[in-house]
N, C-alpha and C positions, 0 to 999 in steps of 0.2 A: 614288230611289237616290242622287241627288246630295246630298239632305239627310241621308241616312243616312251618307254618306261624310264630310260636314262634321262631323256629330255625333261619329262614331267617332274622327276625327282631330283633334278640337279641342285635345287635349293633346299631340299628336305632330307638329303642323305645324312645319316647320323655320323658324327665326328669319330666315333669309335670303330667304324668299319661297317660290316654287313648288318642290315636291319634284322637281327635274329629275334625270335620270340621264345619264351620258355616252353619246354616240352608239354606241360599240361594244356597250353593253348592249342598246340598242334593236335593233341589228342582229342580235344573238344571239337575242333574243326573237322578232323578226320571222321569222327563219329557222326557229325552232321551230314557229311558227304555220303557216308555209308547208308544212313537212313534214307537219304534222298534217292540214291540209286536203287536200293531195295524196294522202296515204295513205288518207284516208276516201273520196275520189273513186275511187281505184284499187280499193278494197275493193268499192264498189258496182258498178263496171264489171266487175271480174273475176268476182264472184259471179254477176252477170247472164249473162255470157258462158259461165260454167261450166254454166249451166242452159239454154243455147241462146237467150238474149235478146241480140240485137246492140245493145249499148249503147255509145255513144262516150264517151271520157273527158270531153270538153267537156260533154256532157249530164249525166254523173255529177257533174261539178264544180258545174254550175248547180243540180242537184238538192240537193246538200249545202248550198250557200249560201242557197238559197231556204228550206230547212228551218230553217237557223240564224236567218234574218231573222224568219220567222213565229214560231219558238219564243221569240224575244226580246220580241215585242210582244203575245203572247197569254198568258192565265192558265195556269199549270202547263205551259207549252210545248205547249199543245194544238193549236196551228196548224201544227206541224212536218209531220205526215204529210199533211194536205190540201194543203199547199204543194208538197211533193215529188211528190204524186200529180199535181197540175196540171202541173208541169214535165215529168213523164214523158208525160202525155197530149199536151201541146203538141209534144213531140218525136216523136209518132207511135207510141208504144209501145202495144201492145194492152192492153185493160183487165185481162185475167188476168195478163199479164206485169207490169203496174204493181204489182199486189198482190204478185206473187212477188218483185219487186225490193225492195219495202219490207219484206216478211217476212224476206228474206235479210239485209237490212241490220240489222234488230233481232236476228236470230238470231246473226249473227257478232259483233255488239256485246256481247251477253251472254256468249258463250263467251270472247271476248277479255278481258272483265272478270274472269271466273272465273280465267283463266290469269294475268293480271297481278296480281290480288289474292293468289292463291296464292303467286306468286313473291315478292311484297312481304312477305307474312306469314312466309315461310320466311327471306327475306334479313334481315329486321329482328327476328327472334326474339331476345328478350333486350335489345332496344334501348329499352325503355320499356314501361310497362304498357298504353299506348294503341295501340302499333303493331299488334299482332295484332288487337285489338278493332276498329280502324278498317278494316283489311283484311277482317276477317270481316264487318263491316257492309256494305261495298260488294259483296263477294263474295256475301253472303247475299241482297242485293237482286237480283243477276243470277240467282242460282239460283232465287229466287222467280219471276222473270219467265219463266225457262225452264220452271219447273213449271206455271205458268199456261198457257203455250203447249202443253205436253204434255197437260194436262187438256182444253184446247180441241180438240186433235186426237182424243182419245178420244171426246169428246162428239160430234164431227163425224161419227163413224161411224154414229150413230143419229139425231141431231137436226139435221143440216145442212139438212134440208128438212121441210116439213109445219107443222102448227099448233103454237102454243106449248103446252108442257106445263102442267098445272094449277098447279104450284108457282110459275110465273112470275107468274101473277095474284095468288097469295097474297102475294108480296113486293112488290106494287105495280106490276109491269110490265104491258105490253100488247103487242098483236101487232106494232106498229111497232118497239118495243124489241127484240123477239125476232127480227124480220127483220134488224135490224142485227147482232145477235149471230150469227145464222146466216151472214151474209156474212163475218164475221170467221172463223168456224169453217171455212167452205169455203175461204177464203184460206189458213188454216193447213194444212188438209189438202192443198191443191194445192202449197203450199210443201214439205211433207214428201215428197210424191210426186216433185216435181222434184228434191229433194236426193238421192233414191235413184238417179236417173239422171244426176246431175251429174258432170262430169269432175273426179276427185279432185285431180289436180295443180293445176288452175286454182283450185279451191276452197281448196286449201291456201295458195296465193298470196294469195287474198282474205282468209283468216284472218290471215295474216302482216301484210297491210296494216291490218287492224282492230287488231291488237296494237300496231303502230306508231302508229296514231291515238290509242289510249288512252295510250300512253307519252308522246305529244306533249302531251296534256292534263296528264299528271302532271308533265312536265318544266318547264312554263312558270314556275312560282314558283321552283324551285331555280335556274333559269337567271338570273332577275332578281336574286335575293338574292345568289348567289355571284358573279355577274359584277359586280353593283353594289358589293358589298363589296370586291372586288378593285380595281375602278376608283377607289373612294373611299379606299382604304387602311384599311378597317375590318377588325378581326379577326373571322373566321368559321370556326370549327373544321369540318374535313371528317371527321366521325365519323358512325357510324350513328345515335347518339342525336340529333345535330343535324340530320341529313338526314331522319329518319323523319317528323317532323311536317310538313316542307315538301313531302313527297311524298304523305302519306296524308290529311292534312286537306283540301287542295284537291280531292282525288278524292272524298272524302265530301261536301264542300260542293257540288261540281258535280252529282253525281247525287242527293244529298239535296235539292237545291233544286227538284227536280221537284214535290215535295209542297207547295211554297209556292204559293198560288193567285195571288198578284200577279205580273204580268209581270216578267221579269228578276229574280225573287226579292224585289222590292219593298223592298230594304234589308236583308232577312234575311241575305243572304250577306255583306254588308259587316260587319254586327254579329257574325255567327258567326266571320268571319275574325279580327276583333279579339279576340274572346273566346278563341279557340283558339291563335292564332299570335303574340300580342303578345310572349310570352317567348321565342319561337324565332327572332326577327328582331332584329338590332341596332336600338336605339331610333331612332337617327338615320336609319335606312333604312326604318323601318316605314311611314311615310306614302307614300313613293315606291313601296314594294313593293305596298301595297294598291291604290293608284290605277292603277299600270301593269299589275298583274296583272289587274284588272278590264278595263282597256283591251284587253289582248292576249287575254283569254279571253271577252269579252262584247261590248264596244263595237266592236271591229274587225270581228267577225263580223256585227254588226248593220249596220255601214256597208257591208261587202263584199256582204252579202246584199241590202241595199237597192239597191245599184248593179246587181247581177247580175240580180235578178228581183223587185225590190220592187213594181213595178206589177202584175205577174201574181199575186204573193202576195196583195196587197190585194184583187184581184178574186176570188181563190179564197175568201178569208175572208168577203167580203160574200155570196157565194153559198152 
C-alpha cells in the first residue's frame, strides 16, 4: 500500500516536502472517526440489549476495534468476524448470543446502507451522471447481502440439520462444507427469531447508531478536503456537483474493497482513489487528501485495534 501511494502521488507530491495539513483539520477528522467508532459500538450494544443480550459498551467497543484490526491484516477482510467472535467469547457471552450479536451487526449495517444510499441518490439527483450510479452500486450490494440472508433463512427451515443434499456434492462440496453452511443458516434463523421478540424502541436506536456510523465513513473525505481547503485558502465550491464524488466514491471504495483479496486493498484503493477523485480535489491538496484519508479510515483503525485487542486477534486467526 505504501508503494501504491508513492506511485499514485509521484506527480502530485508538494514541492515543499511532506503533505501536511493544519492541526484544526486533523482535529475535525479525528472527531469524525471518534463519532463513527462510538456509533458503531453503540449499535452493537443496543441491538444486543434489544434482544436480551447484556452487552456492555466497553465490550462492544473492543469488538469493533478487534474486527477492524483483523479485517486490515487478512485477505478480503475475512478475519473480522472470527476476531469479533473471540472478543465476545472472552467477555463471557454465550455461543448462541455471540452469533446473534454478529448477525444483528451485519443486518443493521445493510439496512443503514440501503437508507443512506437511497438518501444520497435522492439528494444528488441531477448532480452528475455518476451520483445515482454510485449510490445504486453500494445500495445494490447491501440489498444483495440482505437477499442472501433471506434465502438462508428460507433454506434453514428445511436444511438446517441432516445430511448434505445431493447437489452439494455435484458442485464439489462435502459434508464438512455443508455443516459450516448449516451453522450459518441456524444462526440466521435464530437471529430472525430474536428480531421478532426484540424491543422495537431499542432496536430503532441501534439502527440510528448504524446510520450515524455509515455517515461517519462517508464524511471523512469531505471533512478533510473542505477543512483543508479552508485552512490553506484554496477555492473549493460548496455545490452538489462538487460534493457528490467526495461522498459517493469513498463509500463505493470502502465497501467495494471487500472483493480485493489482498489485505487492506493491496494498493487497489489508492489507485482507484486517484482514478476517480483526482479531478474532484484541488491539485495542491490531492496528495494530503489521499494520505490522510487512508490514515483516518484505515491506518488509525489498524493501530487502535492492535492496541485494544491485537494479541487476542492474532491468537484467533492462528486457531
